Structure formats: structure tokens, C-alpha cells
C-alpha atoms as one frame of an Amber mdcrd trajectory, in Angstrom:
protein
-170.478 103.556  86.942-173.181 101.768  88.901-171.712  98.595  90.423-174.718
  96.538  89.319-173.748  97.139  85.696-170.099  96.147  85.872-168.699  92.961
  84.423-165.691  92.618  86.675-164.685  89.324  88.261-166.226  90.099  91.651
-169.588  91.045  90.153-169.728  88.034  87.827-168.983  85.597  90.652-171.485
  87.224  93.041-174.152  87.421  90.343-174.034  83.751  89.348-174.125  82.705
  93.010-177.208  84.851  93.697-178.852  83.759  90.450-178.441  80.069  91.223
-179.792  80.580  94.741-182.888  82.376  93.384-183.462  79.687  90.789-182.723
  76.919  93.314-180.424  75.307  90.761-176.851  74.060  90.739-176.052  75.307
  87.243-177.449  77.036  84.168-176.973  76.232  80.505-175.823  79.705  79.491
-174.833  82.904  81.266-174.998  86.176  79.323-173.021  89.381  79.543-175.588
  91.787  78.131-173.734  95.095  77.986-170.020  95.561  77.431-168.228  97.121
  80.390-165.630  99.572  79.108-164.217  99.921  82.646-163.218  96.239  82.892
-160.486  94.757  80.688-161.829  92.187  78.212-159.313  89.622  79.501-160.785
  89.889  83.016-164.311  89.396  81.676-163.315  86.337  79.637-161.307  84.774
  82.486-164.178  85.345  84.925-166.721  83.620  82.727-164.232  80.810  82.128
-163.931  80.352  85.910-167.722  80.179  86.241-167.755  77.389  83.639-164.791
  75.574  85.220-166.562  75.689  88.599-169.584  74.010  87.026-172.041  76.887
  87.486-172.700  77.307  83.743-172.003  75.306  80.594-171.582  78.272  78.238
-171.376  82.044  78.284-172.403  84.486  75.642-172.875  88.145  74.900-175.680
  90.320  73.637-175.762  94.018  72.846-171.976  94.090  72.330-170.661  95.941
  69.302-168.608  93.709  67.003-165.586  96.012  67.238-165.368  95.506  71.026
-163.630  92.151  70.721-161.294  93.044  67.861
């Protein structure tokens, strides 16, 4: 799998840092996980986004293009 399409902790943390630098902002309202990453456990994805929120980089996180049965 291409590393730019993973949703592991390392990628999420690096991505929000780079995004905020490009936008010249301290935080964003919402951060999206667009495609589900079957190679990363759901718990790791959820914890990573929670950390981003706890660190004050985003207020919310959401998903798009995820099948409903992914989170069941």
C-alpha cells in the first residue's frame, strides 16, 4: 500500500502538521479520513484522531467514503 494513503498514527500526525503549516493555521475545525485503511486497526485510527483533537490541532474528525459495515 502506498504510504500516502495509510491512516496509521504516524501518517495522521505528520499529515495534520504539514497541513497546518501549509494553511498557516494553528488548528482546523474538522479533519477527515476519506478512505478506510484496511491495513490499520480501527482502534489505532480512532486513537490517533483523538490525539490530534486533544493536542488542539482539530476540533472534530469525520469520515467520508467509508462503508457503513467498516465500523460495526
